[in-house]
VEXDREN-2710 file (C-alpha; in Angstrom, 1 decimal):
% VEXDREN-2710
k/r/px/py/pz
1/MET/-26.9/-66.7/86.2
2/THR/-25.3/-68.2/83.3
3/LYS/-25.0/-71.7/84.8
4/LEU/-28.0/-73.9/85.7
5/MET/-27.3/-74.6/89.4
6/TRP/-29.5/-74.7/92.3
7/LYS/-28.9/-72.0/95.0
8/ASP/-30.5/-71.4/98.3
9/ASP/-29.4/-67.7/98.8
10/TYR/-30.0/-64.6/97.0
11/ASP/-27.5/-62.0/96.3
12/ALA/-28.9/-58.4/95.9
13/ASN/-25.5/-57.0/94.8
14/ALA/-25.1/-59.6/91.9
15/ALA/-24.3/-58.4/88.4
16/GLU/-26.9/-57.9/85.8
17/TYR/-27.9/-61.0/84.0
18/GLU/-26.0/-61.8/80.8
19/ARG/-27.4/-64.2/78.3
20/PRO/-25.0/-67.1/77.6
21/GLU/-23.1/-66.6/74.3
22/GLU/-24.6/-69.8/72.8
23/ILE/-28.1/-68.4/73.4
24/ALA/-27.3/-64.9/72.1
25/ASN/-25.8/-66.5/69.0
26/TRP/-29.1/-68.6/68.5
27/TYR/-31.2/-65.4/68.6
28/ASN/-28.8/-63.2/66.5
29/ASN/-28.8/-65.8/63.6
30/GLU/-32.7/-65.6/63.7
31/SER/-32.8/-69.3/64.5
32/LEU/-36.5/-68.8/65.8
33/GLY/-37.5/-68.4/62.2
34/LYS/-36.1/-71.7/61.3
35/VAL/-38.0/-73.8/63.9
36/VAL/-40.5/-76.2/62.5
37/TRP/-43.6/-76.0/64.4
38/SER/-46.0/-79.1/64.7
39/SER/-49.1/-76.7/64.5
40/ASP/-50.0/-73.0/64.6
41/GLU/-51.5/-73.6/68.0
42/VAL/-48.1/-74.9/69.4
43/LYS/-46.3/-71.9/67.7
44/SER/-48.8/-69.4/69.3
45/LEU/-47.8/-70.6/72.7
46/PHE/-44.1/-69.7/72.2
47/VAL/-44.1/-66.8/69.5
48/THR/-46.2/-63.7/69.8
49/PRO/-46.3/-60.9/67.5
50/SER/-45.3/-58.5/70.1
51/SER/-42.3/-60.2/71.4
52/PRO/-39.2/-58.0/71.1
53/LYS/-36.4/-59.6/69.1
54/PRO/-33.4/-60.0/71.4
55/THR/-30.0/-58.5/70.1
56/GLY/-26.6/-58.9/71.6
57/VAL/-25.8/-60.6/75.0
58/GLY/-28.5/-60.1/77.6
59/LYS/-30.1/-57.1/76.0
60/PRO/-33.4/-57.3/74.2
61/ALA/-34.2/-54.8/71.5
62/ASP/-37.4/-53.1/72.8
63/THR/-36.6/-53.3/76.4
64/PRO/-39.2/-51.0/78.3
65/SER/-37.2/-48.3/80.1
66/SER/-38.4/-46.9/83.5
67/GLY/-37.9/-43.5/82.5
68/HIS/-38.1/-40.1/84.2
69/SER/-41.9/-39.9/83.6
70/ASP/-42.6/-43.1/85.6
71/VAL/-40.8/-41.6/88.6
72/VAL/-42.5/-38.3/88.2
73/GLY/-45.9/-39.9/88.1
74/ALA/-45.2/-42.0/91.2
75/ILE/-44.2/-39.0/93.1
76/ALA/-47.2/-37.0/91.9
77/TRP/-49.6/-39.8/93.0
78/GLY/-47.8/-40.0/96.3
79/VAL/-48.3/-36.3/96.9
80/VAL/-51.9/-36.3/95.9
81/GLY/-52.6/-39.4/98.1
82/GLY/-51.0/-37.7/101.0
83/LEU/-53.0/-34.5/100.5
84/VAL/-56.2/-36.5/100.3
85/GLU/-55.3/-38.2/103.7
86/LEU/-54.5/-34.9/105.3
87/VAL/-57.8/-33.5/104.2
88/LEU/-59.6/-36.5/105.5
89/ILE/-58.0/-36.3/108.9
90/CYS/-58.8/-32.5/109.2
91/VAL/-62.4/-33.1/108.3
92/GLY/-62.5/-36.0/110.9
93/VAL/-61.1/-33.8/113.7
94/TRP/-63.3/-31.0/112.8
95/TRP/-66.4/-33.4/112.8
96/VAL/-65.3/-34.8/116.3
97/LEU/-64.7/-31.3/117.8
98/ARG/-68.0/-30.1/116.4
99/ARG/-69.9/-33.0/118.1
100/TRP/-67.9/-32.5/121.3
101/LYS/-68.8/-28.9/121.5
102/SER/-72.6/-29.5/120.7
103/LYS/-72.8/-31.8/123.7
104/GLN/-71.4/-29.3/126.2
END
């Protein structure tokens, strides 16, 4: 996606986005600090203190990584959710059988 073009399809196997060289150079030369803002209010719309400073082509400096702990957490919550569902099903079956036996 280094060219601005309209498309009507999606390629799931497309290569990772690479920032165009012109834009990467602009960020690398810290040109954002050279921008003259009309007011602090306008500046706050575009620049936030927590914004990572991009470095190189297509790679921000502080890119959050989806690390190992994220995957482990998702698996753990999936297992816990499955166990809770299993317990609720067992309790429901037990309750239905108990009512059925009491009516006989």
